[in-house]
C-alpha positions, 0 to 999 in steps of 0.5 A, a space after each residue: 702686470 706688475 702687482 704693487 708691494 702693498 697689494 702683494 704684502 696684503 695677499 701674503 697676510 691674507 694667505 697666512 690667516 687663511 692658512 692659520 684659520 683652516 688648520 684650527 678648524 681642521 684640529 679642533 672641529 674636524 680632528 686632524 692632527 689631534 693624535 700627533 698633538 696628543 690632545 685626545 685619549 680614547 675610551 670605548 662604549 659597548 651598545 646593543 643598538 646605535 639609538 641614532 649616534 652617528 661618527 663625529 656626534 658630541 660627547 659630554 660629561 655631565 652636559 659639557 662637551 668633552 670630545 667626539 664620537 669616533 668609528 663605530 664597528 659591529 660586533 657579534 652581540 652589538 656595535 662598539 663605539 669609540 670616544 675621542 676625549 679631550 684630556 683636559 677633563 678628568 672623567 672618573 670610571 667608577 660607575 661611569 654610565 653612557 646615555 645616548 640622548 636626543 638634544 630635542 624630538 627632532 635633533 641629533 643624538 650625543 652620548 653623555 657620560 654621567 659617573 657615580 662618584 668623583 675620584 679616580 681613576 680616570 679614563 685617561 689613565 692606563 688602558 682604554 676603558 670599556 663602558 659594558 652594555 648593562 651601564 648604557 642608556 638608549 632612547 625610545 626609537 621612533 618605531 616603537 615610540 609610534 607604536 605606542 601612540 598608535 595603541 594609545 590613539 586606538 584604545 580611546 573610544 572615538 565617541 567618548 572622545 567626541 563628547 569630551 571635545 565638545 564638552 571642553 568646547 562648551 566649557 571654554 568657549 568665549 573664555 579666551 580672555 579669562 584664560 589669558 588673564 588666569 595665565 598672566 596671573 599665573 606668570 606673576 605668581 611664579 615671578 612673585 614665588 621666584 622672589 620669595 625663594 629665599 624666604 620659602 626655604 627658610 620657612 621648609 626648613 624651619 618646617 622641619 623642626 616644627 614638625 619634629 617637635 609635633 612628632 616628638 610631643 605627639 602623646 601630648 597632642 593626643 592627651 590634649 585632643 582627648 580632654 577637648 572632646 571630652 570637654 566638648 561632650 560634657 558642653 553639649 551634654 549641658 547644652 540645656 543648662 548652659 543656654 538657660 545660664 546665658 538666657 539669665 546673664 543679661 538679667 544679672 548683669 542688670 541687677 550687678 549694674 543697679 547694685 554698683 550704681 546704688 552703692 557708688 556714693 558709699 563704696 569708694 568709702 568702704 574700699 578707703 576704710 579697708 586699704 586703712 585696715 588693711 595697712 594697719 594689719 600689715 604694720 602690726 603682722 608681729 602682734 597678730 602673729 602673737 596673738 594667733 599664737 596666744 589665742 588657742 592657749 587662752 582658749 584652752 585654759 577656759 575649762 580652769 575657770 568654767 569646768 562645767 560642774 555649775 561652778 566658776 573659779 576666778 582668781 585675782 593676782 596683782 603684779 604691781 611693779 612686776 617686773 619694776 619700771 625702768 627709771 634709768 634713762 628717764 632721771 631729767 623726766 619730771 613724773 606727773 600722775 595719769 590722771 593729769 591729762 594736760 597736754 605737754 610736749 614729750 621729751 624725745 631725748 628719753 628712753 630706757 638705757 637698761 641693758 637688753 637683758 635686764 629685768 626691768 620693763 621686758 616689754 619696752 621698746 629695746 625689746 620690740 622684735 626688729 623684723 617687725 619693723 615696718 613702716 606705719 600706714 600713710 594717713 590721708 592727704 591733708 591729714 595730720 592726726 588721727 581720724 576720729 581724735 580731738 585735735 589736742 591728740 589723745 591727751 588734750 590740754 595746754 603746752 604749758 610743759 607741766 606734769 609728770 612722766 609717763 611712770 608716775 601712774 604705775 609708780 603712785 599706784 604701787 605707792 599707795 598700795 604698799 605704803 605704811 598706814 591704815 586701809 582707810 588712810 590709803 583709801 583716803 589717799 587714793 581719794 584725794 589725789 587719785 590712783 590705786 589703794 588696797 585696803 581689806 583685801 579690796 582695790 579702790 580705784 579714784 580719780 581726782 576732783 574734776 578729772 572726769 566729764 561727762 558727754 553725749 553719744 550717739 550709738 548710731 553715728 558714732 559722734 560725741 559731743 565733748 564739755 567743750 562743745 566740739 563733736 568728736 567721732 568714736 571708733 566703733 571697735 567697742 560696743 558694737 555687739 551691744 548695738 547690733 547683737 547677733 548682726 554685729 559683724 555688719 557694723 565692721 562694714 557698714 558702720 564707716 558709711 554712716 559717717 
């Protein structure tokens, strides 16, 4: 029979594939020719017992296959196992431990190499290395395992074991679905915990910081606990009083509520007036500060007036024109007497131009402390003038622009008191034109004719009816003690409510 050319080629190819496959299996898995190829090196392990290990069993390095078990020889103290290892792996010698382990309860044995370090020297360097007996571990033998199981079983009281089994049967009888649900829920819990592992790890890491903080603050935490214990003890001791207070609280709340309802019509007015008072006090901080400084000095000087010997020491010092008035800067201002209360538009371009160190008008605006310049309180919405004053302001009168300047009054008084002529003439001059006159050691004050008018005043409401028939509201800062006597302080709060 003559084979065709194509069949011959197929047979030759199959023969070559078979030879290559058998060679690879023989070298890689059976181990033929490994020494000739120089792909392995040898190490040894001394064991007191085989532990079930056999030739051609697998050798691993931290669980990774690295070779096979070679021939096993008997020694005087046990056995010596040859390890045929691949050169591709660097296995450190330092602290190397050989463990004979089982792949499963009924699986085959293998040797696992576990070094204590990561650096050299390595097993393939130098002479073949032998792992000593003291760094080897053997699995529990089947005979010893059976003996231990037998001892465990015989140590159990069968009667008690029967009772336990009966109770378990009673406990779990008919609960198969519930147990299955518990197992399913447990599986979901584990899945959720696995998904939340990064957050859980972060929580555990942060917990270390929290615990360190608590440890460092241990003394403070103990002190807080001690104080809290003392507080709790005090509350427990005062339990009766606290209960009485809590029982009385509803009545007090009702009374407070009724008081608020009764004050609701007038309380906003009081608060608004107090707000205005606070704004005025804020604006006058510099003056109040000076008052508080000078008040003790004034009080300290009272004994010089009333020394306590039944007499009173009074004195009168006229300081007219001391210090002199400032006239520089008012040259174009027409002077008028103080008794002239007609309305006149002020000259806003006039002012004292004396230097700041001048002796004239030492209390002028140029010496006003700059730190006291704070905004004046705002008037209520829609208000253009001060509350409680006539529509024309404090001066009243017409807008004809007549009258003299503001300094005329003091100058006229000074002129009346220091000019020539007799005291009687001075007095008559003062009576005719108004002003002040000093005659025969006495000071005479007078006003021009028809310059003073009388008006009705109601002290209960503060209302004043002027000569023009208009109604004005006078502030209660003057004469309040006369009205309220010892309770005059009440008018400071209740006075605005009666308007």
